[in-house]
C-alpha positions in Angstrom: 0.1 0.1 0.0 1.6 3.3 -1.0 2.2 5.8 1.7 1.0 9.4 1.8 4.5 10.4 0.5 3.6 8.6 -2.8 -0.2 9.9 -2.9 -1.1 11.2 -6.3 2.1 10.1 -7.6 0.5 8.4 -10.6 -0.4 11.9 -11.8 3.1 13.0 -11.8 5.1 10.2 -13.7 4.0 7.6 -16.3 4.5 3.8 -15.6 4.6 1.9 -12.5 5.6 3.7 -9.4 7.7 2.3 -6.8 6.0 1.6 -3.5 7.1 3.8 -0.7 6.8 2.5 2.8 4.9 4.5 5.3 7.1 7.5 6.6 6.8 8.7 10.2 3.9 10.8 11.2 3.9 14.6 10.0 6.1 16.8 12.2 4.1 19.0 14.5 3.5 22.5 13.1 5.2 25.4 14.8 3.0 27.4 17.1 2.8 30.6 15.5 0.1 32.3 17.6 0.1 31.6 21.3 -2.5 29.0 22.0 -3.1 28.1 18.3 -1.4 25.5 16.3 -1.6 25.9 12.6 -3.7 23.1 10.8 -1.5 20.9 8.6 -4.1 20.7 5.8 -4.8 24.4 5.6 -3.4 26.3 2.5 -1.9 29.0 4.7 -0.7 29.4 8.2 -0.5 32.4 10.5 2.7 34.5 9.9 5.3 33.8 12.5 7.2 36.9 14.1 10.5 35.5 12.8 11.6 35.6 9.2 12.0 32.1 8.0 14.0 30.4 5.2 13.7 26.8 4.3 16.9 25.3 2.7 16.1 22.1 1.0 19.1 19.8 -0.2 19.8 16.3 -1.0 21.9 16.1 2.4 21.5 17.8 5.7 24.5 19.7 6.9 25.1 17.3 9.8 27.3 14.6 11.0 25.5 11.5 12.4 27.1 8.7 14.2 25.9 5.9 16.3 27.1 5.5 19.8 27.4 1.7 20.1 27.5 1.7 24.0 24.8 4.0 24.7 22.9 2.8 21.7 21.8 6.2 20.6 22.5 8.7 17.9 25.1 11.5 18.1 24.5 14.5 15.8 26.7 17.7 15.2 26.9 20.3 12.6 29.1 19.8 9.5 30.9 23.1 9.7 32.3 22.6 6.3 28.9 22.4 4.5 27.9 25.3 2.2 24.2 24.9 3.6 25.4 25.8 7.1 27.8 28.5 6.0 25.1 30.4 3.8 23.3 31.2 7.0 25.9 34.1 7.5 24.2 35.9 4.6 20.9 36.2 6.5 20.1 38.5 9.6 20.5 37.0 13.0 16.8 37.0 13.5 16.3 34.9 10.4 15.1 31.3 11.4 16.7 28.8 8.9 15.0 25.4 8.6 16.9 22.6 6.7 15.0 19.7 4.8 17.2 16.9 3.5 18.5 13.4 3.9 21.0 12.1 6.6 24.2 10.5 5.4 23.4 7.3 7.5 20.5 4.8 7.5 18.2 5.1 10.5 15.9 2.2 11.4 12.2 2.6 10.7 11.4 2.3 14.3 13.8 5.1 15.3 12.9 7.7 12.5 10.1 9.4 14.3 12.1 10.1 17.5 15.3 11.1 15.6 13.1 13.4 13.4 11.7 15.2 16.4 15.1 15.4 18.0 16.7 17.0 14.8 13.7 19.5 14.5 14.1 20.6 18.3 17.9 20.8 18.4 18.9 21.7 14.8 15.9 22.9 13.0 16.5 20.0 10.6 13.8 17.9 8.9 15.1 14.5 7.7 13.3 12.9 4.6 14.2 9.3 5.3 13.9 8.3 1.7 13.3 4.5 1.5 16.7 2.8 0.9 15.7 1.0 -2.5 14.4 4.3 -3.8 17.4 6.2 -2.5 19.7 3.9 -4.3 17.9 4.4 -7.6 17.4 8.2 -7.1 20.9 9.2 -6.1 23.3 6.5 -7.2 21.1 5.8 -10.2 19.5 8.7 -12.0 21.4 11.4 -10.3 25.0 10.1 -10.5 24.6 7.8 -13.5 22.5 10.0 -15.8 22.1 13.5 -14.7 25.5 14.3 -13.6 27.3 12.7 -16.7 24.8 14.6 -19.0 25.4 17.9 -17.3 29.1 17.4 -17.7 28.6 16.6 -21.4 29.0 12.9 -21.3 26.5 11.0 -23.5 25.9 7.3 -23.0 27.1 6.5 -26.6 27.6 2.9 -25.7 27.0 0.7 -22.6 30.6 1.0 -21.6 30.4 4.8 -21.5 27.7 5.7 -19.2 24.3 4.2 -18.4 21.3 4.5 -20.9 18.1 6.2 -19.7 16.4 3.9 -17.3 12.5 4.7 -16.8 12.6 3.0 -13.3 15.4 5.3 -12.1 13.4 8.3 -13.4 10.4 7.1 -11.3 12.5 6.8 -8.3 13.9 10.3 -8.9 10.2 11.6 -9.0 9.3 9.6 -6.0 12.2 10.9 -4.0 11.3 14.5 -4.9 7.8 13.8 -3.8 9.1 12.7 -0.3 11.1 15.9 0.0 7.9 17.9 -1.1 5.9 16.3 1.6 8.4 17.1 4.2 8.6 20.7 3.1 4.7 21.0 3.1 4.8 19.8 6.9 6.8 22.9 7.9 6.3 25.5 5.4 4.2 28.6 6.0 3.4 29.2 2.3 2.5 33.0 2.8 5.8 34.0 4.6 8.5 31.6 4.1 11.0 31.5 1.3 12.2 28.0 0.0 15.6 27.8 -1.5 16.2 24.5 -3.2 19.9 23.3 -3.9 21.1 21.5 -7.0 20.3 19.0 -9.6 18.8 16.3 -7.2 15.7 18.1 -6.8 14.6 19.6 -10.1 11.1 18.5 -10.1 10.5 19.4 -6.4 9.3 22.9 -7.5 6.3 21.4 -9.4 5.1 19.5 -6.3 5.4 22.4 -4.2 3.8 24.8 -6.8 0.8 22.4 -7.3 0.1 22.4 -3.7 0.7 26.3 -2.9 0.3 28.4 -6.0 2.0 31.4 -4.6 4.8 29.7 -2.7 8.1 31.5 -2.9 10.6 29.3 -4.5 14.3 29.8 -5.4 16.6 27.1 -6.9 20.4 27.1 -7.4 22.2 24.8 -9.6 25.6 24.0 -8.4 26.7 22.0 -11.5 27.0 23.1 -15.1 23.9 23.2 -17.3 24.9 21.6 -20.7 24.2 23.1 -24.1 20.8 22.4 -25.8 22.4 20.0 -28.1 23.4 17.8 -25.1 20.4 18.5 -22.9 17.9 17.5 -25.6 19.0 14.0 -25.7 17.4 13.6 -22.1 14.0 11.8 -22.6 12.6 13.7 -19.6 13.8 17.0 -20.8 10.5 18.9 -20.7 9.6 17.6 -17.3 12.7 18.9 -15.6 12.6 22.3 -17.6 9.0 22.8 -16.4 10.0 21.8 -12.9 12.5 24.5 -12.8 10.2 27.1 -14.3 7.9 26.5 -11.4 10.5 28.5 -9.4 10.5 32.2 -9.0 14.3 32.5 -9.3 16.9 30.2 -10.9 20.6 30.6 -10.0 23.6 29.6 -12.0 27.3 30.1 -11.4 28.1 31.6 -14.9 26.3 33.2 -17.8 27.2 30.2 -20.0 25.3 27.9 -17.9 22.2 30.4 -17.6 22.6 30.9 -21.5 22.4 27.2 -22.2 19.2 26.9 -19.9 17.7 29.8 -21.7 18.5 28.3 -25.0 16.7 25.1 -24.0 13.6 26.9 -23.0 13.5 28.6 -26.2 14.2 25.5 -28.5 12.1 23.0 -26.5 9.4 25.1 -24.9 9.1 28.1 -27.2 10.0 30.7 -24.5 11.7 33.9 -25.0 13.6 35.8 -22.5 14.4 39.6 -21.9 16.3 41.7 -19.7 14.1 43.7 -17.2 15.9 46.6 -15.5 19.2 44.6 -15.5 17.5 41.2 -14.5 17.1 38.4 -17.0 13.4 37.3 -17.0 11.3 34.6 -18.6 7.7 35.1 -19.1 6.0 31.9 -18.3 2.3 31.9 -18.4 2.0 35.4 -16.8 4.7 34.7 -14.3 8.2 36.1 -14.5 10.8 33.6 -13.8 14.0 35.5 -13.0 17.5 34.2 -13.9 20.3 34.9 -11.2 24.1 34.6 -12.3 26.5 34.7 -9.3 29.1 32.1 -8.5 29.3 30.8 -4.8 32.1 31.9 -2.6 34.0 30.5 0.4 33.3 31.1 4.1 36.5 33.3 4.9 36.1 32.8 8.7 36.2 29.1 8.5 39.1 29.1 6.4 41.1 31.7 8.5 40.2 29.6 11.7 41.8 26.5 10.2 44.9 28.5 9.0 45.4 29.7 12.6 45.4 26.1 14.0 48.8 25.1 15.6 48.6 22.0 13.5 48.5 23.9 10.6 51.5 26.0 11.4 53.4 22.7 12.1 52.4 21.1 8.8 53.2 24.2 6.8 56.7 24.4 8.4 57.1 20.6 7.6 56.0 20.9 4.0 58.2 24.1 3.6 61.1 22.2 4.9 60.4 19.1 2.6 60.4 21.1 -0.5 63.2 23.6 0.4 64.8 24.9 -2.8 62.1 23.6 -5.1 59.0 25.3 -6.3 55.6 23.5 -5.7 52.7 23.4 -8.1 49.5 22.2 -6.2 46.4 20.3 -7.5 43.5 19.4 -5.4 40.8 17.4 -7.1 38.2 14.8 -6.7 39.0 11.4 -8.4 36.6 11.4 -11.3 37.0 11.6 -15.1 36.0 15.2 -15.3 38.8 16.7 -13.1 41.4 16.3 -15.7 44.1 14.9 -13.3 45.8 12.7 -16.0 45.9 15.7 -18.4 47.6 17.8 -15.6 50.2 15.2 -15.3 50.8 15.0 -19.0 51.3 18.7 -19.1 53.7 18.6 -16.3 55.6 15.8 -18.0 55.7 17.9 -21.2 57.2 20.8 -19.1 59.9 18.8 -17.7 60.7 17.4 -21.1 60.9 20.7 -22.7 63.0 22.5 -20.0 65.6 20.3 -18.3 66.5 23.1 -15.9 63.2 22.5 -14.3 64.1 18.9 -13.4 64.9 18.6 -9.9 63.5 22.1 -9.0 59.9 21.6 -9.7 57.3 19.4 -7.9 53.6 18.8 -8.5 51.7 17.7 -5.4 48.4 16.3 -6.3 46.0 15.7 -3.4 43.3 13.5 -4.6 40.0 13.6 -2.6 37.9 10.4 -2.4 35.6 9.7 -5.4 32.0 10.7 -4.8 30.8 7.9 -7.1 32.0 4.5 -8.0 32.1 2.9 -11.5 34.4 1.7 -14.3 35.1 5.3 -15.3 36.4 6.2 -11.9 38.5 3.1 -11.7 40.0 3.8 -15.3 40.8 7.4 -14.3 42.5 6.3 -11.1 44.6 3.6 -13.0 45.6 6.2 -15.7 46.5 8.8 -12.9 48.8 6.3 -11.2 50.5 4.8 -14.3 51.3 8.4 -15.5 52.5 9.5 -12.2 54.8 6.3 -12.0 56.2 6.9 -15.5 57.2 10.5 -14.7 58.7 9.6 -11.5 60.6 6.9 -13.1 62.0 9.0 -16.0 62.7 12.3 -14.2 63.0 11.2 -10.7 66.2 11.0 -8.6 67.3 9.7 -5.3 66.3 12.9 -3.5 63.8 13.9 -6.0 60.1 12.9 -6.8 58.6 15.2 -9.4 55.1 14.0 -8.8 53.7 13.4 -5.3 50.2 11.8 -5.2 48.5 12.1 -2.0 45.5 9.7 -2.4 43.9 9.4 1.2 41.4 11.6 3.2 43.4 14.7 3.8 42.4 16.9 6.9 41.7 20.5 6.2 44.8 21.8 8.2 47.0 19.7 5.8 45.5 21.0 2.7 45.7 24.6 4.2 49.4 24.1 4.6 49.9 22.9 1.1 47.9 25.9 -0.2 50.1 28.3 1.8 53.4 26.9 0.5 52.5 26.3 -3.2 54.0 28.9 -5.7 51.2 27.9 -8.2 47.9 26.2 -8.2 46.6 24.3 -11.3 43.0 23.5 -11.7 42.7 21.6 -14.9 39.1 20.1 -14.9 37.5 19.4 -18.4 34.1 20.3 -17.0 33.2 21.6 -13.4 30.3 23.5 -11.9 32.3 25.8 -9.8 35.4 24.5 -8.0 36.5 26.6 -5.0 40.1 25.4 -4.9 41.4 28.6 -6.4 39.5 30.7 -3.9 40.8 28.8 -1.0 44.4 28.8 -2.4 44.2 32.7 -2.6 43.2 33.1 1.0 45.8 30.7 2.3 48.6 32.6 0.2 47.4 36.0 1.9 48.4 34.2 5.1 47.9 35.3 8.8 50.4 36.7 11.4 50.5 33.1 13.0 51.1 31.5 9.6 53.7 34.1 8.6 55.7 33.5 11.9 55.5 29.6 11.3 56.9 30.0 7.8 59.5 32.7 8.6 57.7 35.3 6.5 57.8 39.0 7.4 54.4 40.5 8.2 54.9 43.5 5.7 56.3 41.3 3.0 54.2 41.3 -0.4 51.9 38.4 -0.9 51.9 36.5 -4.3 49.9 33.7 -5.9 49.5 32.3 -9.3 46.6 30.4 -10.7 46.4 28.4 -13.9 42.8 27.5 -14.4 40.6 25.7 -16.9 38.4 27.7 -18.9 35.7 25.0 -18.5 35.3 25.6 -14.7 32.7 27.9 -13.1 35.1 30.1 -11.1 37.1 30.9 -14.3 35.2 34.0 -15.3 35.7 35.5 -11.9 39.4 35.1 -11.9 40.5 37.7 -14.4 44.1 37.4 -13.2 44.5 33.8 -13.7 46.0 32.2 -16.7 43.2 30.4 -18.4 44.0 27.4 -20.5 42.2 24.6 -22.5 43.0 21.5 -20.4 43.0 19.4 -23.6 45.9 21.3 -25.1 48.8 19.8 -23.2 51.4 22.0 -24.6 49.4 25.2 -23.8 49.0 24.0 -20.3 52.7 23.4 -19.9 53.4 26.7 -21.3 51.1 28.4 -18.9 52.8 26.7 -16.0 56.2 27.9 -17.2 54.8 31.5 -17.4 53.3 31.1 -13.9 56.5 29.9 -12.2 58.7 32.4 -14.0 56.7 35.5 -13.8 58.1 38.4 -11.8 57.1 38.8 -8.2 55.7 42.2 -8.9 53.1 40.9 -11.4 52.2 38.1 -9.1 51.6 40.5 -6.4 49.3 42.6 -8.5 47.4 39.5 -9.7 47.1 38.2 -6.1 45.8 41.5 -4.7 43.1 41.6 -7.4 41.9 38.1 -6.7 41.9 38.6 -3.0 39.8 41.7 -3.1 37.3 39.8 -5.0 37.3 36.6 -3.1 37.2 38.2 0.4 34.3 40.4 -0.6 32.3 37.8 -2.7 32.2 35.3 0.1 29.3 32.7 0.7 27.5 35.2 2.9 27.5 37.6 0.0 26.3 35.0 -2.4 23.4 33.9 0.0 22.5 37.4 0.7 22.4 38.4 -2.9 20.3 35.4 -4.0 17.8 35.9 -1.3 17.4 39.7 -2.1 16.7 38.8 -5.7 14.2 36.2 -4.5 12.4 38.6 -2.4 12.2 40.9 -5.4 11.0 38.2 -7.7 8.2 37.3 -5.4 6.9 40.8 -4.4 4.1 40.7 -6.9 2.7 37.3 -6.0 -0.4 38.6 -4.4 -1.3 41.3 -7.0 -2.4 38.6 -9.4 -4.9 35.7 -9.7 -3.5 32.3 -10.1 -4.8 29.1 -11.8 -3.2 25.9 -11.9 -3.3 24.1 -15.2 -1.7 20.8 -16.6 -1.3 17.3 -15.6 1.4 15.5 -13.8 4.9 17.1 -14.1 3.5 19.5 -16.8 1.7 21.4 -14.1 2.2 25.2 -14.1 0.4 28.2 -12.6 -1.1 30.9 -14.7 -0.8 34.4 -13.1 -3.2 37.0 -14.5 -4.6 40.5 -13.4 -7.1 40.3 -10.5 -9.6 41.7 -12.7 -9.3 39.1 -15.4 -12.1 36.7 -15.3 -14.1 34.2 -17.5 -16.9 36.0 -19.6 -20.3 34.6 -18.2 -22.6 34.0 -21.0 -25.6 35.0 -18.8 -23.9 38.2 -17.9 -23.2 39.3 -21.5 -26.6 38.1 -22.8 -28.3 40.0 -20.1 -26.5 43.1 -21.2 -27.0 42.3 -24.9 -30.8 42.2 -24.4 -31.2 45.5 -22.8 -29.0 47.4 -25.3 -30.1 48.8 -28.6 -26.8 49.8 -30.5 -24.3 47.0 -30.5 -20.7 46.9 -32.0 -19.3 43.4 -32.4 -15.6 42.6 -33.6 -14.6 39.0 -34.1 -11.1 37.7 -34.9 -11.2 34.8 -37.4 -8.4 32.3 -37.0 -8.2 30.9 -33.3 -11.6 32.7 -32.5 -14.5 31.5 -34.7 -12.2 28.9 -36.4 -9.9 26.6 -34.3 -6.2 27.5 -35.0 -5.2 23.9 -35.2 -7.9 23.1 -37.8 -6.5 22.1 -41.3 -9.8 23.3 -42.8 -9.9 27.0 -42.5 -13.2 27.6 -44.0 -16.0 28.3 -41.5 -18.4 25.6 -40.6 -22.1 25.8 -41.3 -22.7 26.4 -37.6 -20.4 29.4 -37.7 -22.1 30.8 -40.8 -25.5 30.4 -39.0 -24.2 32.2 -36.0 -22.7 35.1 -37.9 -25.9 35.4 -39.8 -28.0 35.5 -36.7 -25.9 38.3 -35.3 -25.4 40.5 -38.4 -29.0 40.3 -39.5 -30.1 41.8 -36.2 -30.8 45.6 -37.1 -29.4 46.5 -33.7 -26.0 45.1 -34.4 -22.9 46.2 -36.5 -20.7 43.0 -36.8 -17.2 42.8 -38.4 -14.7 40.0 -38.8 -11.3 41.5 -38.4 -8.6 39.2 -39.6 -5.0 39.2 -40.9 -6.1 37.0 -43.7 -6.4 38.2 -47.4 -9.7 39.7 -48.7 -10.2 36.9 -51.4 -10.2 34.1 -48.9 -12.6 35.8 -46.4 -15.0 37.1 -49.0 -15.2 33.6 -50.4 -15.5 31.8 -47.1 -18.1 34.4 -45.6 -20.2 34.9 -48.8 -23.3 33.6 -47.2 -23.1 36.4 -44.6 -24.7 39.3 -46.7 -24.8 41.8 -43.9 -21.5 41.0 -42.2 -18.6 43.5 -42.3 -15.1 42.3 -43.1 -11.7 43.9 -42.5 -8.9 41.9 -44.3 -5.2 42.1 -43.8 -5.5 43.8 -40.3 -7.7 46.5 -41.9 -6.0 47.4 -45.1 -9.2 46.4 -47.0 -12.5 46.8 -45.4 -16.2 46.6 -46.5 -19.4 47.0 -44.5 -21.4 44.3 -46.1 -21.2 41.8 -49.0 -22.8 44.2 -51.5 -20.5 47.2 -50.7 -17.1 47.6 -52.2 -13.8 47.2 -50.8 -12.0 50.2 -49.5 -8.4 50.7 -48.9 -7.4 52.5 -45.8 -3.9 53.1 -47.3 -3.0 53.3 -50.8 0.9 53.9 -51.2 2.7 50.5 -51.6 5.7 51.9 -53.4 7.9 50.7 -50.6 7.3 46.9 -51.7 10.0 46.8 -54.4 12.4 48.1 -51.6 11.5 45.5 -49.1 11.2 42.4 -51.2 14.9 42.2 -52.2 16.0 42.6 -48.7 13.8 39.8 -47.5 14.8 37.5 -50.3 18.5 38.2 -49.2 17.7 37.1 -45.4 15.6 34.0 -46.9 18.6 32.8 -48.9 20.8 32.9 -45.8 18.5 31.6 -43.3 17.5 28.0 -43.9 13.9 27.3 -43.0 12.6 30.9 -43.6 10.2 32.1 -46.3 8.3 35.1 -47.4 4.5 35.3 -47.4 3.4 38.1 -50.0 0.0 39.8 -49.1 -1.7 42.5 -51.1 -0.9 45.1 -48.5 2.0 43.6 -46.8 5.3 41.4 -46.8 5.8 38.9 -44.0 9.2 37.1 -43.3 8.6 33.9 -41.4 11.3 32.1 -39.5 9.5 29.5 -37.3 11.1 26.6 -39.2 14.6 28.1 -38.9 17.0 27.3 -36.1 15.5 29.2 -33.2 18.7 31.0 -32.1 19.8 31.9 -35.7 16.2 32.6 -36.9 15.8 35.1 -34.0 19.2 36.8 -34.6 18.5 37.2 -38.3 15.1 38.5 -37.4 16.6 41.3 -35.2 19.1 42.1 -38.1 16.2 42.2 -40.7 14.2 44.5 -38.6 17.1 46.9 -38.2 17.9 46.7 -42.0 14.3 47.4 -42.9 13.8 50.2 -40.4 16.9 51.9 -41.9 15.9 51.6 -45.5 12.2 52.4 -45.0 12.9 55.4 -42.6 11.3 57.9 -45.2 8.6 55.5 -46.4 4.9 55.3 -45.4 5.4 51.8 -44.0 5.9 50.2 -40.5 8.1 47.3 -39.6 6.9 45.1 -36.9 8.3 41.9 -35.3 6.0 39.3 -34.1 6.1 35.7 -33.0 8.5 34.1 -35.4 7.9 36.9 -38.1 8.9 40.2 -39.4 6.1 42.1 -41.1 6.1 45.3 -43.2 2.7 46.9 -43.9 1.4 50.4 -44.7 1.1 53.0 -42.0 -2.2 53.2 -40.5 -3.2 49.6 -41.0 -4.1 47.8 -37.6 -6.9 46.1 -36.1 -7.2 48.7 -33.5 -7.7 51.4 -36.3 -10.5 49.4 -37.7 -12.3 49.2 -34.4 -11.8 53.0 -34.0 -13.3 53.8 -37.5 -16.3 51.8 -37.2 -17.0 53.2 -33.5 -16.5 56.7 -35.1 -18.9 55.9 -37.9 -21.6 54.8 -35.5 -21.2 58.0 -33.4 -21.3 60.2 -36.5 -24.4 58.6 -37.7 -26.1 59.3 -34.5 -26.1 55.9 -33.0 -23.4 55.8 -30.6 -22.8 52.3 -29.4 -24.1 51.2 -25.8 -22.7 47.5 -26.1 -19.3 46.8 -27.6 -17.9 43.3 -27.7 -14.4 42.3 -29.0 -13.1 38.6 -29.1 -9.6 37.7 -30.4 -6.9 35.3 -29.6 -3.4 36.7 -30.7 -1.1 39.5 -30.3 -2.7 41.8 -33.0 -6.0 41.6 -31.2 -4.6 43.2 -28.1 -4.3 46.5 -30.2 -8.1 46.1 -30.8 -8.8 45.7 -27.1 -6.8 48.8 -26.1 -8.1 50.9 -29.1 -11.8 50.1 -28.0 -11.2 51.2 -24.4 -9.4 54.4 -25.4 -11.9 55.4 -28.2 -14.9 55.0 -25.8 -13.3 56.9 -23.0 -11.9 59.7 -25.1 -15.1 60.2 -27.2 -17.1 63.3 -26.1 -20.1 62.0 -28.2 -20.8 59.2 -26.0 -22.6 60.5 -23.1 -23.2 57.2 -21.5 -20.4 54.7 -21.3 -21.3 51.6 -23.1 -21.0 48.0 -21.8 -17.5 46.8 -23.0 -16.6 43.2 -23.3 -13.0 42.8 -24.5 -12.4 39.2 -24.5 -9.3 37.1 -25.1 -9.4 33.3 -26.1 -7.4 31.3 -23.7 -6.1 32.1 -20.2 -3.1 34.3 -20.8 -1.9 37.8 -20.0 -3.9 40.2 -21.9 -5.2 43.7 -22.1 -8.8 42.3 -22.2 -10.9 42.0 -19.1 -12.3 38.7 -19.8 -11.3 35.4 -21.4 -13.1 32.4 -22.8 -11.1 29.0 -22.9 -11.3 28.1 -26.6 -13.2 28.3 -29.8 -15.9 26.1 -28.6 -16.5 28.5 -25.7 -16.7 31.4 -28.2 -19.3 29.6 -30.4 -21.4 28.8 -27.3 -21.2 32.5 -26.5 -22.3 33.7 -30.0 -25.1 31.0 -29.8 -26.4 32.6 -26.6 -26.3 36.2 -28.3 -27.9 34.7 -31.5 -30.8 33.3 -29.5 -31.5 36.7 -27.9 -31.2 38.5 -31.4 -33.9 39.8 -33.5 -32.9 38.8 -37.1 -35.1 41.1 -39.2 -34.1 42.7 -42.5 -32.9 46.0 -42.2 -32.0 49.0 -44.3 -28.3 49.7 -44.2 -28.0 52.6 -46.6 -27.5 55.4 -44.0 -24.7 53.3 -42.4 -23.1 52.6 -45.8 -23.3 56.4 -46.6 -21.8 57.2 -43.2 -19.2 54.5 -43.7 -18.0 55.8 -47.0 -17.8 59.4 -45.8 -15.5 58.3 -43.0 -13.3 56.5 -45.7 
């Protein structure tokens, strides 16, 4: 029997879902008002007096150890955990609650007691993901599929990574659901901010947003985000993207990672982004999802405290004595295939080979941190590292000289700090890494401290130096402008960079070091956390100024945020207004309004013709179809509607009925021969683009072109045409995958203005105005109707206005209808209330012609 943690999970992922054993009872809610405990099932809780942040990560920042003799658990803070250190970025009054897993397994019978203890003593909420799901979630989907893919490694063959496994994906979703349940147990959705960390929890925002539409969610990705060409190979790519888009703020270490994410959103979901007052934002169904670019920093106080330990002083003195008369190059890396350790050794070997004077004087100390995952690739990387180091030492080593020193064991912080302080140069040669804080730590340790200076025999006022050689493929590289950046795959270039680093003048090293130290010391982990949270608060400030609807099934769920005045148009409401009014103006778009956008048959159905006739034959009505389509198609399709007005090509051609002549609202098309060759040039150079000629306009389409290149070409074409048409009576507009050139004075909004003016001039000012449309061009009509009515002095009594868009989306309209079927039901209701009698339209025709 699935537990509550798995409830409704069938809605969230396809296929059979793994059963999740019953988790401990829900943790008690915090008493936020004296005497009142918030209800666990309520959608909102009373605000607590303290500001609260909920930090959610795969692992809690705790050490856990079983006391065998006392048979109880011992817990303590992990002082080196980034999650714990980021608290320094918050005010002392801020309460921080952590949600995550423990690094040890706790027996089911002990979980409730442990959970209560961790909440009381550490403000931590353990998730207790069942062991079988944890294995498939973390060691399976996260480490064998997401992590390699995000580091640009594709499973081209079984020996080179694991292929996509649906069961592992389902375990990933199940684990994220467990995390969501735990967050929901403690969150106050009206006041708390939730900050989710890293790729383990990328669908968690969907679960939270589905439960609380206005919950405040931030997410930070600590790994690289791959290019769209790599990411698009993931079978569940859309589900993960949509999960992240349910956040309010998404953080990345570098612009490259953010750019790749935005490109994926554009190519796979059709979303465009723009810079809003210096902040990058994606418009996602009325919500703005902001993008934050800021690399994480180090905890200065923690590092300086380790640097001032007596054990660090002793070790630094020992290392300094060990390498007396030699220059030390330091590397500190995890043992995995992406850290480039073997490439680093090859570059060092090449340097010794090319410059014999360095033999015996240059040492590479490589500290190897334990591997975070196991597998054939890790074992192969380890074998290659050892064999390369042995070869170098065999060729260039001497009795008192070992050029490569591999330290492959858990190295305590004080020992690493000592090596940082002694090393002349630090080399970080990863082929792909999310951030990598090793260079930052090296810079701070080279700055030293009075105690360290005394231990190493350095004068307190002596200049500080450091040299960094860093891969251009790691996240910290852009922030270290004084480092020598290298392509780790280019062995010779890395060797040359090392040579430049160790032979550079001390004055140059000092300048570079001072520049780096200023940045690292000011952009620490507290600065990173504070800056992210400030942006999250700014991103969420408009949450309660809009109405929200949840739509979509499963992991496709998202929230639509719209104006509080925006509501569904009630048929009874509009029919009531329709019955009591006498002079009605009705404007209807064609595609996507009276005819489905997806329909292959664009001609109107018999039902549509009947409805249009019933409305246009009512003598109290003035009815127009206002469309971007050509007049030939519209006049042919709507031929049975004799009294229906038609505005074709966005109003360039217009007629008031079937018997009246077409009139042009503009006549000068001399700009067409100028535009056509320019568009042809861009069509030839943009594969997938084409030109749509209209009687009044030329449209360049690029929806079938590469999204990035098509968008770039559209911008260039827009600029080009605006320059060549600067003195011509034409306007250039960029729309959804199009660039259109049309005469000045042609727009759907102008059609509405002219028809309303016609009615006013004929002495029949409208007392009812309805306008329905579905796309961007109709927004102009909505705006024009509202401004025309409000600014007209001839309209003494304000008419009933019903501006209505098709589909729930941000709009200038006040109302919406769900789809074309809804529109037809509305028209049917109005048709039933109409009085379809023959009418004489001559006086309207005369008035209309005089306006034109």
